[in-house]
C-alpha positions as CSV (number, residue, x, y, z in Angstrom):
1,M,8.4,-40.2,-18.9
2,K,10.8,-41.2,-21.4
3,F,11.5,-44.5,-19.1
4,S,7.5,-45.2,-19.1
5,K,7.6,-45.4,-22.8
6,C,10.1,-47.5,-23.0
7,K,8.9,-50.1,-20.9
8,K,5.5,-50.0,-22.8
9,L,7.4,-50.6,-26.1
10,L,9.5,-53.5,-24.6
11,A,5.6,-54.9,-23.4
12,V,4.4,-54.6,-26.6
13,T,7.3,-56.1,-28.3
14,S,7.5,-58.9,-26.3
15,M,3.4,-59.3,-26.9
16,V,3.9,-59.5,-30.7
17,A,7.4,-61.6,-30.2
18,L,5.1,-64.2,-28.5
19,V,1.9,-63.9,-30.4
20,G,3.9,-64.3,-33.6
21,S,5.4,-67.3,-32.2
22,V,2.3,-69.2,-31.7
23,T,2.0,-72.1,-34.5
24,A,-1.2,-71.8,-36.7
25,F,-3.0,-74.8,-37.9
26,A,-5.5,-74.9,-40.6
27,D,-8.6,-76.5,-40.0
28,T,-10.2,-78.7,-41.9
29,Y,-13.7,-79.5,-43.3
30,I,-14.6,-82.5,-45.4
31,N,-18.3,-83.2,-46.4
32,E,-18.7,-85.6,-49.1
33,N,-21.6,-87.9,-50.3
34,F,-21.1,-91.7,-50.5
35,V,-21.3,-93.3,-54.2
36,D,-24.8,-93.9,-55.5
37,G,-26.8,-92.1,-52.8
38,Y,-25.7,-94.1,-49.8
39,G,-25.6,-91.4,-47.9
40,K,-23.1,-88.5,-46.9
41,Y,-19.6,-88.3,-44.3
42,M,-18.0,-85.8,-42.5
43,L,-14.8,-84.6,-41.0
44,D,-14.5,-81.5,-39.1
45,V,-11.4,-80.6,-37.3
46,N,-10.9,-77.3,-35.7
47,S,-7.8,-75.8,-33.8
48,S,-7.2,-73.2,-31.5
49,S,-4.3,-72.3,-29.2
50,G,-2.9,-75.5,-30.6
51,M,-5.4,-77.6,-29.3
52,R,-7.9,-79.6,-31.8
53,S,-11.7,-80.8,-31.7
54,C,-13.1,-83.5,-34.0
55,D,-16.4,-84.3,-35.5
56,A,-16.6,-87.5,-37.5
57,C,-19.8,-88.7,-38.8
58,A,-21.5,-90.9,-41.5
59,W,-25.2,-90.6,-42.0
60,G,-28.2,-90.8,-44.5
61,S,-31.1,-93.5,-44.9
62,K,-32.2,-95.8,-41.8
63,E,-32.6,-98.6,-44.5
64,Y,-28.7,-98.5,-44.1
65,D,-25.9,-99.0,-41.6
66,Y,-22.8,-96.8,-41.1
67,N,-19.5,-96.7,-39.2
68,V,-17.4,-94.4,-38.2
69,K,-13.5,-95.5,-36.8
70,L,-11.6,-92.1,-35.5
71,I,-7.9,-92.4,-35.0
72,T,-6.4,-89.8,-32.8
73,V,-2.6,-89.0,-33.0
74,Y,-1.6,-87.4,-30.0
75,S,2.1,-85.1,-30.0
76,D,3.8,-87.9,-28.1
77,G,3.0,-90.5,-31.1
78,Q,0.4,-92.4,-29.2
79,E,-2.4,-93.2,-30.9
80,V,-6.2,-93.8,-30.1
81,I,-9.0,-95.4,-31.8
82,R,-12.5,-95.4,-31.4
83,E,-15.3,-97.1,-33.4
84,T,-18.7,-96.9,-33.3
85,G,-19.5,-100.2,-35.6
86,F,-22.3,-100.3,-37.8
87,T,-25.6,-98.5,-36.5
88,A,-28.7,-98.0,-38.7
89,G,-29.2,-94.7,-40.1
90,S,-26.1,-92.9,-38.8
91,A,-22.7,-93.2,-36.9
92,R,-20.7,-90.4,-35.1
93,I,-17.6,-89.8,-32.9
94,T,-16.6,-86.3,-31.4
95,S,-13.5,-85.0,-29.4
96,S,-13.6,-81.8,-27.5
97,Y,-10.2,-79.8,-27.5
98,E,-7.5,-81.5,-27.0
99,W,-3.5,-81.8,-27.4
100,A,-4.0,-83.9,-30.8
101,E,-1.7,-83.7,-33.8
102,D,-4.2,-85.6,-36.2
103,Y,-7.2,-87.5,-36.8
104,Q,-7.7,-90.2,-39.2
105,A,-11.2,-91.5,-40.2
106,F,-12.7,-94.5,-41.5
107,M,-16.1,-94.0,-42.6
108,A,-18.1,-96.8,-44.5
109,V,-21.7,-97.6,-45.2
110,R,-23.3,-101.1,-45.7
111,D,-26.7,-102.3,-47.2
112,G,-27.1,-105.8,-45.3
113,I,-24.1,-107.2,-45.5
114,E,-22.5,-105.9,-48.3
115,I,-20.2,-102.6,-47.9
116,R,-21.4,-100.0,-50.5
117,D,-18.7,-97.6,-50.1
118,K,-15.7,-96.8,-47.4
119,V,-13.4,-93.7,-47.3
120,W,-10.4,-92.8,-45.3
121,V,-10.1,-89.0,-44.7
122,S,-7.5,-87.1,-42.3
123,G,-7.3,-83.7,-41.1
124,S,-5.5,-81.6,-38.6
């Protein structure tokens, strides 16, 4: 009977040690306005079990064009760059859960050929 309790205690202790060693990452959520009412931009990074997902978007009026460039930095140092180009009304890039370390997003809004606002945001 005593041996059974020791086995259970050892199993619970091992599980607690394993759970305690899992690295926790903070989620990032940025949702702001471009200057002068030209729309909004958002970066939403979520983490689970060491993996991350990302949603980067810019949107507003169909009268303006929006661009999103997302740089994904992986744990091996590799960087992957994706960009929407300028599109009317909104632009968005999403990534499902992956082994990413960090995301850096460039978001811009233009009216005709003139860039009205641009921002760099990052999250991990």
